[in-house]
N, C-alpha and C positions, 0 to 999 in steps of 0.2 A: 504494500500500500504506500509506504513512504517513497519507494523508488518511483512509483507512479506520480507522486506529488513532485518529486525532484524533476522528473521528465517534463511534467506540465509547466513547472516554473521555468525550466530551461527553454522550452519552446516559446513560452510567452515572452521571455526576455529577448530571444532572438528575433521574434516578430516585431517587437517594439522598435528596435533599431535606432540609428542616429537621426533619422528623419523626424522623430518625435522629440528630439532634444529641446529642453526648455532652459530657462535661466538656472544656472547652477545653484544659486542660493535657495531656490524652491525645490531643487532636485529634478530628476527626470523619471519617467515611467520605467526606464531601463534600470536605474539605480534602485528604485523601489522594488522591482521584481527580483533584483539580485539579493536584496534582504530576505525576501520570501524563500528564495532558493537556499540561502545560507541557513535559514531556520529549518527547512526540510532536511538539509544535510545533517544538522546538529541533532535533529530528532531521530535520524536513522541510527545514530550511535547509541541511543538510549533504548532501553527495554520498556517501552510504553505499553500500557494495557490497551486492549482493543477499544475500550471506551475513550481513552485519551487520544488514541490515533484518529478516531472518528471526529472528536472535538478539534484536533489539530488540523485535520483535513478541511473542516468547515472554516476554521480561522484563516488558513492559507488561501482558500478559495475567495473568502471575503476580502482578504488583503490584496489578492491579485486584481479583483474588481476595482478596488480603490486605486490601485496603481494605474490601471488602464484608464481610469477617469481622472487621473492627476490629482486625486484627493490624498495627498501625501500625509497630512496630519492624521486623517482617519486610518490610513494604512499603518502609521507608526503606533497608534493606539492598539490596533489589533496585534501588531508585532510584540508589543509589551505583554499582552495576554498570552501569546504563543510562547514567548520566552519563559514566562512563569510556569506554564504547563510543562514545558520541556525540562525545566530545572527542578521540578518537585521530586 
């Protein structure tokens, strides 16, 4: 399941590309998706329960949607929740 999340994040990041680059101070969809990818990789190293994996998948999907919509603050809030889940 986590490998599928990593693949989805990688594909999303590659589709975003430089054409969608925005002001560096605000971030870019590509940078945002890289954070989601890094979270998925970190989760892969953990032995999370099935329930936690499902929650994480939901969070990463939500984060990806925020990244695609250039809603970086909202994506960062989801990332904080995901980090807390991975760290427990």
